[in-house]
C-alpha positions as CSV (number, residue, x, y, z in Angstrom):
1,M,-32.3,-1.9,-5.7
2,S,-31.5,1.7,-5.7
3,N,-28.0,3.0,-4.9
4,K,-29.5,6.1,-3.1
5,L,-28.8,7.1,0.4
6,L,-32.1,7.5,2.7
7,P,-31.9,8.7,6.2
8,V,-31.6,5.8,8.5
9,P,-32.1,5.6,12.3
10,R,-29.4,5.0,15.0
11,R,-30.0,1.2,15.4
12,E,-30.1,0.7,11.9
13,L,-26.6,2.3,11.3
14,I,-25.1,0.2,14.9
15,R,-26.2,-2.8,13.2
16,R,-24.6,-2.4,9.5
17,L,-21.1,-1.1,11.0
18,G,-21.5,-4.0,13.3
19,K,-21.8,-6.3,10.3
20,L,-19.1,-4.3,8.6
21,G,-16.9,-5.3,11.2
22,F,-17.2,-2.6,13.6
23,V,-17.9,-3.6,17.6
24,G,-19.3,-1.1,20.2
25,P,-20.5,1.2,20.3
26,F,-18.2,2.3,22.9
27,P,-18.8,5.5,25.6
28,G,-17.0,8.7,24.2
29,A,-16.7,12.2,25.5
30,G,-19.4,13.7,23.3
31,H,-20.7,11.0,21.2
32,E,-20.5,7.0,21.5
33,Y,-18.0,5.7,18.9
34,M,-17.7,2.7,17.4
35,S,-14.6,0.5,16.5
36,R,-12.5,-1.7,13.7
37,G,-8.6,-1.8,14.0
38,L,-7.6,1.3,15.2
39,L,-10.0,3.7,12.9
40,E,-12.6,5.2,14.9
41,V,-16.5,6.4,13.7
42,R,-19.0,8.4,16.4
43,I,-22.1,7.4,16.1
44,P,-24.5,10.7,16.2
45,N,-27.8,10.8,18.9
46,P,-30.5,12.1,17.0
47,H,-32.7,12.3,19.7
48,G,-35.4,10.1,17.9
49,S,-34.2,11.7,14.5
50,D,-32.9,9.2,12.1
51,I,-29.6,9.8,10.4
52,S,-30.1,12.5,7.4
53,T,-28.0,11.4,3.8
54,A,-25.9,13.8,4.0
55,L,-24.3,13.5,7.7
56,L,-24.6,9.1,6.9
57,Q,-22.3,9.8,3.8
58,K,-20.0,11.7,5.8
59,I,-20.0,9.0,8.5
60,L,-19.4,6.3,4.9
61,K,-16.7,8.5,4.3
62,R,-14.7,8.6,7.8
63,A,-15.8,4.7,7.8
64,G,-13.9,3.7,4.8
65,I,-17.2,1.9,3.6
66,S,-17.8,2.4,-0.2
67,R,-21.8,2.7,-1.4
68,E,-21.9,-1.2,-2.3
69,E,-20.6,-2.2,0.8
70,W,-23.4,-0.5,2.9
71,F,-26.1,-1.6,0.3
72,D,-24.6,-5.4,0.8
73,T,-25.2,-5.2,4.5
74,D,-28.8,-4.6,4.0
């Protein structure tokens, strides 16, 4: 398996974050979010497009998720 991040659909992001202990998504002011303890991560709404690798990297960094953890949820 490659350790290269690839674009993912929004549903896939939500599914994997759920496997990593996040709950939600919950409605927010501008975007939905998922939470784990006190940590909240906004979930983008790309309107039918996949979430880009650049944005996915930012989300994973904000959530404190390593690449290994991300790939283990596949």
